[in-house]
ZAMIRO-40267 format. One record per residue: residue in one letter; x, z, y of N, C-alpha, C, O in turn. Coordinates in steps of 0.001 Angstrom, whole numbers, padded with zeros to 6 digits, always signed. Atoms other than C-alpha are relative to their C-alpha. Layout:
# residues N
aXZYXZYXZYXZY/...
This chain:
# residues 270
x+001255-000464-000629+055350+030856+092011-001185-000609-000766-001276-001827-000923/x+001106+000532+000803+052175+030567+089980-001031-000711+000866-001039-000610+002093/x+000984+000828-000713+049317+028327+090882-000960+000843+000835-001341+000450+001938/x+000966-000828-000732+046997+031169+091916+000590+000513+001307-000085+000523+002337/x-000642-000505-001203+049497+032615+094385+000182-001114+001028-000009-000916+002228/x-000161+001147-000880+050217+029169+095786-001319-000367+000671-001371-000740+001843/x+001339+000297-000539+046525+028624+096225-000372+000989+001116-000968+000625+002130/x+000302-001039-000998+046223+031902+098110+000760-000264+001295+000210-000159+002391/x-000789+000306-001193+049062+030982+100444-000584-001186+000758-000623-001194+001988/x+000551+001209-000613+047484+027609+101080-001269+000329+000800-001485-000188+001897/x+001248-000393-000678+044144+029199+101982+000318+000748+001286-000301+000504+002322/x-000389-000746-001189+045829+031616+104388+000548-000930+001071+000251-000784+002257/x-000588+000964-000937+047777+028755+105951-001087-000801+000712-001028-001006+001924/x+001110+000761-000605+044590+026746+106501-000777+000862+000985-001188+000398+002049/x+000735-000916-000890+042883+029786+108004+000725+000156+001329+000102+000160+002391/x-000809-000136-001210+045748+030209+110474-000108-001250+000859-000270-001163+002076/x+000107+001250-000737+045625+026529+111425-001340-000122+000716-001416-000580+001857/x+001338+000076-000587+041888+026751+112030-000163+001003+001137-000850+000730+002121/x+000179-001076-000978+042181+029994+114003+000799-000208+001267+000410+000283+002327/x-000879+000155-001159+044973+028910+116344-000732-000555+001220-000566-000011+002312/x+000704+000521-001179+042721+026757+118608-000942+001033+000627-001059+001129+001849/x+000925-001005-000506+040183+029571+118869+000742+001060+000795+000283+001485+001856/x-000799-001013-000684+042864+032065+119837+000513-000533+001333+000484+000154+002354/x-000535+000593-001220+044386+029687+122350-001083-000220+001049-000831-000118+002249/x+001093+000304-000919+040993+028857+123847-000780+001238+000438-001600+001154+001352/x+000764-001223-000283+039687+032447+123944+000008+000367+001474-001058+000638+002026/x+000005-000337-001435+040845+033173+127519-000863-000946+000826-001571-000510+001734/x+000802+000977-000744+039236+029944+128775-001481+000225-000255-002292+000168+000669/x+001405-000232+000333+035997+030657+126929-000526+001251+000693-001653+001278+001188/x+000402-001239-000668+035905+034184+128315-000201-000230+001498-001136+000294+002103/x+000110+000315-001425+036482+032852+131811-001286-000768+000288-001958-000518+001289/x+001224+000779-000172+033638+030365+131380-001234+000890-000120-002199+000724+000626/x+001119-000926+000172+031319+033129+130144-000180+000879+001230-001304+001121+001671/x+000068-000832-001204+032184+035317+133131-000534-000783+001195-001288-000252+002010/x+000485+000844-001089+031567+032414+135511-001501-000242-000126-002227-000215+000868/x+001438+000188+000225+028166+031745+133926-000762+001271+000361-001830+001216+000970/x+000636-001276-000321+027324+035423+134229-000064+000214+001508-001076+000675+002036/x-000041-000155-001446+028396+035453+137876-001048-000886+000675-001748-000464+001595/x+000976+000931-000571+026288+032385+138634-001424+000487-000239-002277+000374+000641/x+001326-000521+000320+023284+033927+136902-000354+001169+000912-001477+001263+001407/x+000226-001136-000886+023663+037114+138915-000260-000460+001428-001118+000093+002116/x+000208+000537-001346+023934+035110+142133-001381-000633+000124-002072-000461+001128/x+001321+000632-000004+020844+033111+141222-001104+001053+000037-002109+000883+000728/x+000984-001075+000008+018947+036327+140507-000103+000661+001375-001195+000990+001839/x+000000-000582-001342+019996+037758+143865-000755-000880+000986-001521-000393+001817/x+000685+000952-000884+018787+034623+145627-001500+000034-000257-002300+000028+000679/x+001413-000029+000375+015497+034721+143711-000680+001260+000533-001790+001202+001060/x+000561-001261-000481+014936+038382+144581-000162-000025+001510-001174+000435+002038/x+000086+000059-001462+015684+037760+148249-001117-000931+000446-001790-000662+001441/x+001107+000903-000313+013259+034832+148278-001343+000700-000196-002269+000503+000591/x+001235-000734+000255+010576+037085+146778-000246+001026+001096-001375+001196+001557/x+000124-000994-001060+011268+039789+149348-000461-000659+001302-001327-000134+002001/x+000386+000740-001199+011003+037247+152160-001476-000373-000059-002193-000268+000936/x+001394+000393+000189+007689+036046+150742-000939+001200+000168-001933+001128+000890/x+000855-001181-000024+006226+039524+150258-000145+000574+001401-001195+001114+001749/x+000018-000506-001368+007112+040488+153831-000631-000991+000974-000790-000689+002157/x+000677+000993-000830+005444+037324+155137+000900-000747+000953+000428-001319+001937/x-000939+000627-000937+008571+035947+156751+000265-001456-000375+001395-001847-000666/x-000053+001433+000299+007835+032282+156093-001202-000661+000666-002093+000016+001178/x+001094+000751-000611+005527+029556+157356-000881-000591-001105-000434-001486-001823/x+000890+000534+001040+002526+028905+155058-000222-001507+000108-000452-002180-000896/x+000223+001434-000201+002150+025444+156581+001043-000819-000757+000755-001913-001244/x-001106+000723+000627+005510+024443+155107+000208+000369-001459+001061-000213-002128/x-000205-000488+001369+005159+026254+151782-000742-000888-000998-001915-001207-000804/x+000561+000954+000966+004542+024022+148763-001203+000543-000763-002001-000239-001280/x+001089-000588+000782+002102+026476+147136-001258+000265+000823-002246+000785+000305/x+001146-000249-000880-000262+026631+150125-000726-001306+000339-000123-002377+000409/x+000804+001157-000396-003086+024292+151063-000820+000359+001236-001138+001522+001481/x+000819-000192-001200-005050+023826+154255-001468+000112-000399-001960-000654-001228/x+001419-000196+000275-008618+025089+154175-000806-000947+000884-000583-000985+002094/x+000835+000873-000842-011179+022513+155334-000699+000807+001089-001192+001905+000835/x+000581-000725-001126-012497+023508+158735-001453+000400-000256-001917+001422+000250/x+001408-000302+000266-016066+023414+157437-000177+001269-000828-001278+001814-000901/x+000065-001230+000787-015235+026385+155200+000430+001226+000804+000498+002328+000260/x-000476-001104-000824-014038+028534+158116-001051+000400+001031-001871-000418+001449/x+000986-000521-000949-016039+030714+160494+000177-000613+001379-000788-001080+001983/x-000258+000466-001370-014373+029636+163744+000495-001435+000061+000904-001917+001118/x-000483+001380+000084-013435+026137+162573+001451-000108+000501+001802-001003+001271/x-001413-000013-000371-009758+026974+162985+000865-000284-001224+000415-000126-002359/x-000906+000380+001084-006744+025890+160909+000508+001235-000740+001085+002140-000136/x-000444-001119+000832-006010+028271+158041+000506-000519-001339+000195-001638-001746/x-000611+000391+001263-004102+028198+154761-000170+001098-001047-000316+002277-000725/x+000068-000919+001134-004317+029786+151310+000892-000509-001124+001236-001690-001171/x-000626+000453+001235-002429+029724+148047-000980-000914-000722-002184-000661-000729/x+000863+001014+000612-003763+026755+146119-000977+000607-001010-002160+000264-001017/x+000859-000592+001033-005101+028856+143222-001130+000812+000631-002274+000756+000178/x+001014-000814-000669-006915+031235+145570-001038-000886+000688-002231-000586+000674/x+000923+000921-000654-008409+028340+147509-000951-000631-001010-002158-000686-000773/x+000842+000625+001030-009673+026611+144353-001061+000977-000502-002212+000599-000718/x+000947-001011+000471-011280+029864+143195-001066+000268+001067-002240+000451+000743/x+000975-000207-001075-012911+030360+146604-001023-001130+000030-002218-000880+000189/x+000923+001140-000026-014403+026861+146510-001042+000140-001105-002229-000091-000876/x+000946-000203+001107-015949+027581+143106-000983+001116+000338-002179+001003+000069/x+000872-001125-000367-017289+030902+144406-000991-000419+001080-002158-000028+001048/x+000877+000455-001085-018694+029244+147510-001132-000864-000536-002276-000753-000093/x+001029+000842+000620-020524+026675+145395-001031+000868-000702-002236+000641-000590/x+000910-000905+000690-021969+029457+143269-000899+000750+000965-002083+000941+000688/x+000794-000733-000988-023114+031367+146350-001058-000899+000630-002183-000458+000865/x+000950+000926-000625-024778+028295+147877-001197-000257-000909-002308-000483-000430/x+001101+000176+000944-026851+027897+144729-001009+001146+000091-002169+001012-000298/x+000876-001165-000193-028254+031344+145540-000390+000185+001461-000893+001239+001849/x+000407-000053-001396-028815+030546+149207+000935+000770+000908+000550+001161+002010/x-000991-000738-000787-025656+032276+150450+001128-000953+000407+001643-001699-000426/x-001110+000827-000480-023037+030522+152610+001192+000894+000325+001129+001725+001231/x-001212-000790-000218-019558+032027+152411+001016-000821+000776+001414-001904+000347/x-001041+000648-000789-017088+031078+155113+001129+000985+000273+000912+002196+000326/x-001200-000828-000160-013567+032368+155717+000290+000244+001471+000387-000690+002267/x-000339-000372-001370-012801+034264+158904+001509+000111+000183+002025-000117+001277/x-001455-000114-000070-009128+034843+158078+000574-000178-001399-000003+000280-002386/x-000638+000260+001297-006775+033735+155315+001466+000425+000080+001759+001576+000403/x-001425-000355-000052-002963+033598+155155+000428+000308+001430+000128-000432+002366/x-000561-000372-001308-001264+035394+158030+001450+000428-000242+001692+001424-000922/x-001390-000376+000231+002521+035470+158096+000417+001145+000918-000395+001650+001693/x-000501-001145-000757+004694+038165+159685-000231-000180+001496-000724+000731+002162/x+000119+000231-001437+004695+036590+163149-001454+000061+000468-001751+000597+001536/x+001421-000031-000344+000928+036132+163155-000498+001448+000014-001184+001871+000945/x+000427-001396+000082+000361+039726+162041+000616+000825+001129-000014+001740+001660/x-000676-000696-001098+002878+040915+164621-000771-000184+001302-000913+000756+002084/x+000783+000249-001199+000826+039265+167351-001266+000838+000035-001601+001426+001064/x+001226-000801+000069-002377+040960+166179+000308+001476+000236-000384+002157+000994/x-000375-001411-000087-000647+044324+165843+000418+000384+001426-000055+001381+001971/x-000542-000355-001315+001187+044274+169169-001041-000125+001105-000956+000569+002117/x+001085+000069-000979-001918+043202+171066-000791+001312+000021-001237+001763+001075/x+000683-001295+000062-003556+046413+169844+000918+001114+000506+000485+002010+001230/x-000962-001030-000393-000415+048487+170352+000165+000059+001528+000258+001138+002113/x-000235+000077-001446+000018+047304+173947-001274+000034+000836-001211-000016+002064/x+001254-000123-000732-003653+047544+174865-000626-001305+000426-001609-001302+001166/x+000594+001300-000340-004323+043812+175178-001316-000182-000746-002314-000623-000176/x+001227-000017+000795-006852+043998+172340-000495+001432-000077+000226+002313-000546/x+000554-001354+000024-009115+047024+172689-000385+000394-001434-000796-000451-002229/x+000393-000559+001290-009757+049235+169655-001055+001062+000264-000801+002024+000989/x+001132-000896-000274-013116+051030+169614-000272+000077+001499-000635+001128+002027/x+000290+000079-001422-013494+049886+173210+001037+000643+000894+000786+000848+002082/x-001002-000702-000795-010276+051558+174344+001344-000721-000015+001696-001400-000980/x-001379+000453-000103-006818+050547+175519+000869+001095-000608+001093+002133+000014/x-000710-001060+000711-004748+052468+172979+001293+000417+000686+001730+001557+000533/x-001241-000372-000690-001597+052355+175108-000257+001071+001053+000658+001783+001467/x+000377-001021-000981-003497+054553+177573-000709+001177-000658-000449+002332-000322/x+000789-001079+000605-005893+056513+175373+000784+000794-001041+000492+001968-001268/x-000832-000711+000979-003271+057382+172709+001466-000304+000317+002078-001140-000348/x-001407+000254-000348+000161+057481+174366+000975+000438-001086+002078-000099-001181/x-000859-000440+001096+001593+059339+171359+000166-001118-001017-000824-001643-001526/x-000253+001141+000872+003260+056707+169166-000567+000142-001389-001176-000797-001902/x+000480-000188+001371+002398+058198+165775-001520-000038-000052-002101-000631-000961/x+001462+000007-000045-001219+058780+166732-000548-001401+000192-001545-001777-000424/x+000438+001378-000242-001549+055229+168026+000184-000843-001259-000684-001638-001620/x-000293+000747+001231+000073+053825+164873-001096+000256-001041-001610-000674-001663/x+001017-000352+001006-002383+055709+162652-001369-000567+000369-002134-000979-000502/x+001293+000536-000434-005343+054590+164750-000104-001486-000331-001134-001939-000832/x+000015+001432+000312-004414+050920+164381-000103-000218-001501-000749-001160-001958/x+000015+000121+001455-003887+051465+160656-001381+000206-000626-001565-000057-001815/x+001335-000190+000575-007547+052314+160221-000542-001317-000554-001209-001345-001588/x+000505+001300+000449-008290+048597+159935+001054-001108-000004+000793-002194-000521/x-001003+001064-000105-005056+046674+160598+001310+000407-000663+001780+001532-000493/x-001280-000245+000652-001881+046400+158527+001148-000305+000959+001067-001220+001778/x-001197+000275-000793+001521+046598+160160+000659-001278-000510+000541-001595-001693/x-000716+001212+000442+003579+043376+160065+000963+000334-001141+001690+001326-001098/x-000842-000232+001173+005363+043090+156740-000714+000749-001104-000181+000888-002204/x+000737-000777+001004+002697+045108+154912-001361-000596-000350-002068-000065-001205/x+001339+000563+000207-000366+042867+155000-000074-000858-001259+000820-001659-001529/x+000236+000839+001172-001740+041344+151811-000319-001442+000414-000209-002361-000398/x+000255+001352-000485-002703+038359+153950+001285-000826+000043+001228-002055+000072/x-001261+000740+000042+001003+037460+153957+000080-000869-001247+000687-001939-001220/x-000191+000633+001310+000674+036404+150320-000869-001225-000230-000638-001979-001175/x+000896+001135+000191-002089+033836+150754-001005+000193-001119-001603-000767-001604/x+000924-000314+001100-004199+035593+148130-001273+000673+000494-002232+000816-000264/x+001096-000808-000516-006587+037489+150409-000748-000729+001108-000166-001464+001906/x+000847+000643-001007-009484+036345+152544-000924+001035+000639-001349+001997+000000/x+001049-000745-000700-011754+037898+155160-001185-000942+000127-001037-002091+000544/x+001185+000848+000025-015289+036599+154903-000995+000386+001091-001005+001519+001571/x+001074-000243-000951-018191+036266+157325+000486+000459+001354+001410-000123+001924/x-000358-000512-001320-017975+038290+160518+001252+000837+000006+001781+001158+001070/x-001241-000777+000133-014995+040267+159210-000024+001282+000813+000997+001694+001364/x+000066-001315-000648-016250+043494+160747-001216+000764-000523-002115+000189-001136/x+001069-000870+000505-018542+046407+159971-001358-000383+000565-002361-000360-000148/x+001257+000351-000650-021192+045318+162469-000673-001171-000704-001881-001148-000945/x+000559+001167+000676-021635+041953+160758-000569+000374-001359-001670-000049-001711/x+000455-000319+001351-021911+043440+157279-001076+001077-000043-001569+001425-001116/x+001173-000867-000086-024523+045911+158486-001237-000785+000410-002346-000251+000406/x+001135+000846-000366-026703+043007+159619-000703-000474-001271-000154-000365-002368/x+000767+000471+001156-029368+041546+157342+000759-001105-000738+000835-001101-001967/x-000749+001105+000600-027303+038394+156762+001242+000529-000730+001539+000121-001853/x-001202-000549+000589-024147+040380+156099-000277+000811-001260+000490+000768-002222/x+000364-000804+001170-025877+042724+153688-000284-000886-001211+000094-000555-002335/x+000300+000928+001102-027130+039779+151615+001287-000585-000565+001439-000704-001781/x-001279+000550+000457-023635+038277+151481+000768+001037-000821+001318+000728-001878/x-000754-001045+000687-022087+041594+150479-000608+000311-001367+000114+000518-002342/x+000666-000261+001275-024677+042196+147776+000345-001087-001016+000598-000808-002188/x-000352+001099+000906-023978+038764+146333+001452+000120-000449+001761-000079-001624/x-001431-000113+000320-020220+039316+146484+000267+001107-001010+001031+000910-001955/x-000254-001109+000915-020311+042683+144745-000454-000339-001419+000124+000142-002395/x+000516+000359+001318-022309+041163+141902+000732-001184-000620+000832-001278-001844/x-000503+001273+000527-020564+037803+141586+001476-000298+000243+002088-001030-000536/x-001393+000327-000321-017115+037723+143205+000965+000245-001162+001871-000563-001366/x-000922-000222+001125-015387+039281+140142-000013-001139-001023+000980-001364-001716/x+000083+001116+000948-016600+036315+138078+000953-001126+000377+001312-001949-000465/x-000896+001048-000486-014341+034103+140207+001416+000534+000265+002263-000170+000815/x-001332-000580-000123-011355+036464+140196+000225+000805+001263+001351+001231+001519/x-000157-000718-001262-012024+038214+143532-000453+001453-000115-001368+001784-000870/x+000300-001430-000003-012112+041947+144187+000014+000509+001434+000859+000102+002232/x+000008-000617-001330-013040+043962+147280+001180+000966+000083+001179+002004-000579/x-001265-000723-000010-009607+045323+148167-000125+001434+000486+000458+002349-000096/x+000118-001334-000596-010612+048283+150316-001451+000461-000074-002270+000152+000791/x+001334-000556+000157-013684+050045+149029-000108+001278+000835+000844+001663+001514/x+000203-001228-000756-015148+053199+150568+000985+001063-000475+001119+001296-001677/x-000966-001026+000379-012509+055931+150650-000709+001226-000583-001801+001602-000156/x+000575-001169+000664-013140+058928+148423+000985+000525-001024+002196+000377-000863/x-000876-000599+001011-011793+060660+145344+000840-001035-000735+001953-000737-001167/x-000759+001030+000721-010719+057380+143743+000920-000810+000907+001739-001597+000431/x-000911+000627-000972-009030+056143+146950+000018+000882+001240-000669+000598+002221/x+000036-000993-001085-008270+059077+149229+000750-000399+001261+000505+000176+002321/x-000795+000383-001166-005824+057335+151573-000115-001495+000246-000695-002228-000555/x-000063+001439-000272-005318+053960+153207-000962-000455+001075-001478+000346+001855/x+000858+000601-001012-007369+051609+155321-001460+000365-000249-001849+000682-001373/x+001427-000240+000149-011050+052166+155972-000644-001110-000836-000045-002159-001071/x+000718+000995+000801-013610+050314+153907-000107-001316+000760-000416-001338+001951/x+000140+001335-000575-013594+046549+154524-000816-000857-000967-000294-001364-001960/x+000882+000772+000885-016552+044770+152975+000318-001487+000043-000123-002255-000812/x-000310+001418-000195-015164+041477+154205+001299-000435-000685+001546-001633-000822/x-001349+000311+000498-011694+041671+152595-000005-000080-001527-000312+000893-002216/x+000025+000241+001441-011370+040151+149110+001319-000621-000462+001850-001537+000167/x-001273+000467+000559-008269+039584+146983-000240-000855-001239-001115-000562-002054/x+000030+000808+001211-007744+036857+144406+000973+000639-000993+002187+000477-000878/x-000792-000888+000853-006529+039108+141588+001062-000663-000871+002145-000095-001011/x-001045+000564+000868-004665+036721+139258+001355-000117+000676+002385-000017+000009/x-001265+000052-000738-002025+036342+141985+000297+001317+000707+001436+001784+000703/x-000206-001209-000802-002533+039460+144094+000557+001145-000832+001369+001928-000338/x-000537-001062+000857-001856+041777+141164+001499-000167-000205+002243+000813-000212/x-001430+000274+000190+001508+040110+140604+000780+000404+001245+001812+001067+001149/x-000716-000279-001243+002507+040393+144261-000034+001484+000353+000914+002006+000938/x+000075-001444-000231+001314+043997+144492+001084+000718-000790+001759+001605-000265/x-001014-000611+000852+003577+044946+141601+001401-000321+000514+002272+000549+000528/x-001308+000379-000534+006506+043006+143072+000301+000748+001294+001436+001160+001530/x-000204-000744-001249+006000+044669+146444+000448+001425-000317+001379+001946+000299/x-000340-001375+000387+006122+048085+144784+001439+000108-000475+002099+001116-000225/x-001330-000043+000588+009383+047210+143041+001116-000486+000927+002265-000068+000788/x-001043+000661-000794+011209+045185+145703+000087+000424+001462+001121+000232+002101/x+000025-000320-001424+010196+046503+149124+000092+001507+000215-000522+002292-000508/x-000141-001405-000365+011203+049800+150706-000462+000208+001436-000616-000743+002201/x+000461-000316-001356+010062+051592+153847+000937-000582+001064+000487-001042+002113/x-000978+000466-000989+013276+050570+155620-000114-001494+000274+000432-001987+001261/x+000183+001439-000197+012273+046912+155224-001119-000307+000987-001259-001440+001447/x+001166+000199-000864+009191+047423+157396+000411+000283+001438+000379+001427+001891/x-000488-000132-001371+010472+046795+160911-000104-001338+000720-000449-002358+000124/x+000013+001240-000765+010666+044245+163709-001248-000205+000825-001609-001342+001130/x+001222+000103-000798+007515+045043+165707-000147+001270+000839+000495+002282+000557/x+000207-001140-000886+006332+047399+168440-000537+001194-000782-001524+001081-001510/x+000441-001213+000682+006013+050947+167135+000641+000224-001345+000332+001207-002018/x-000570-000126+001348+008126+050391+164025+000830+001272-000193+001157+001624-001327/x-000734-001263+000118+010034+053615+164798-000845+001063-000705-000315+002051-001211/x+000895-000969+000635+006970+055434+163430-000097-000175-001511-000640+000688-002200/x+000102+000268+001445+007289+053891+159958+000618+001131-000810+000084+001512-001852/x-000683-001069+000737+009708+056628+158881-000813+001287-000051-000525+002169-000860/x+000846-001196-000008+007032+059227+159700-001231-000147-000886-002063+000758-000958/x+001161+000290+000837+004528+057660+157310+000441-000425-001399+001606-000746-001634/x-000250+000502+001351+004273+056741+153655-000829-001272-000174-001797-001312-000932/x+000805+001213-000064+003054+053218+154276-000205-000650-001360-001302-001115-001669/x+000097+000726+001269+003797+051809+150837-000993+000667-000944-001878-000001-001478/x+000867-000683+000966+002069+054453+148716-001390+000297+000550-002378+000221-000180/x+001280-000452-000538-000679+055540+151086-000820-001105+000651-001979-000889+001005/x+000743+001106-000579-001655+052148+152478+000076-001257-000868-000945-001726-001372/x-000149+001267+000727-000238+049087+150709-000501+000118-001444-001187-000773-001944/x+000376-000175+001402-000767+050478+147207-001294+000790-000166-001771+000970-001286/x+001240-000759+000068-003866+052496+148076-001182-000961+000142-001742-001133+001224/x+001073+001002+000003-006476+049920+147102-001077+000390-001007-000911+001336-001776/x+001085-000181+000954-009711+049768+145158+000561+000004-001426+001207-000967-001820/x-000524-000048+001366-008849+050877+141585-000369-001215-000848+000359-001579-001772/x+000414+001193+000745-010763+047846+140309+000914-001189+000269+000914-002160-000486/x-000881+001106-000375-008188+045628+142030+001420+000186-000524+002275-000674-000313/x-001341-000280+000500-005173+047188+140338+000215-000665-001360+001292-000542-001944/
């Protein structure tokens, strides 16, 4: 056997020796890869479910690490409220800027979780809180009609942007206040300056650029750097069937809440 042939055999022999461990270990390596993949998929499922829980407001802002308590002096009724830390910091900067122009901005409402929103909604649904001076349980006995009437200014539980801790209601939080001289000055300042601090009026006057959804709310402002993210996640992760657990929820299937209300916002806020 010549030297070249012997050399070739030797190389093949070494290759076989080197390959044997890889061949023997292949099943174990494949099993480990499948286990890693399974764990990753499980982690993703958990993450998605946590996001869904957050978007639907089914958590307590008081216990959430990303929320901070708003000082009572910054609130209208001097009541305990919470916001996402980033949104709160931006509001403080905006408030300082407004005070330099003689405007005092105070928060009437901030984060509201599912249970809080459910209380507001059901009080209107059951006639405890009057709407336009009327007990809706008596004036609109038809469920769908009553649901739509409440939707003029109030979000159903699980659909409110206030769940996210990114949105605030300012001043009197109603049309009457913002038609007053004081309210008009605040609104004028906000329309000119709020975008500089990352805030956008979520529900502008309905028209060709926003034909559906809630009525105009001059008091409702979203902190866009976060709200845009959550709006997109809501669109991708939440379905109509997820909106339930409150009085009147049987009417959800008769409406297009996600597209015609939740996603029907001021184009400048998208």
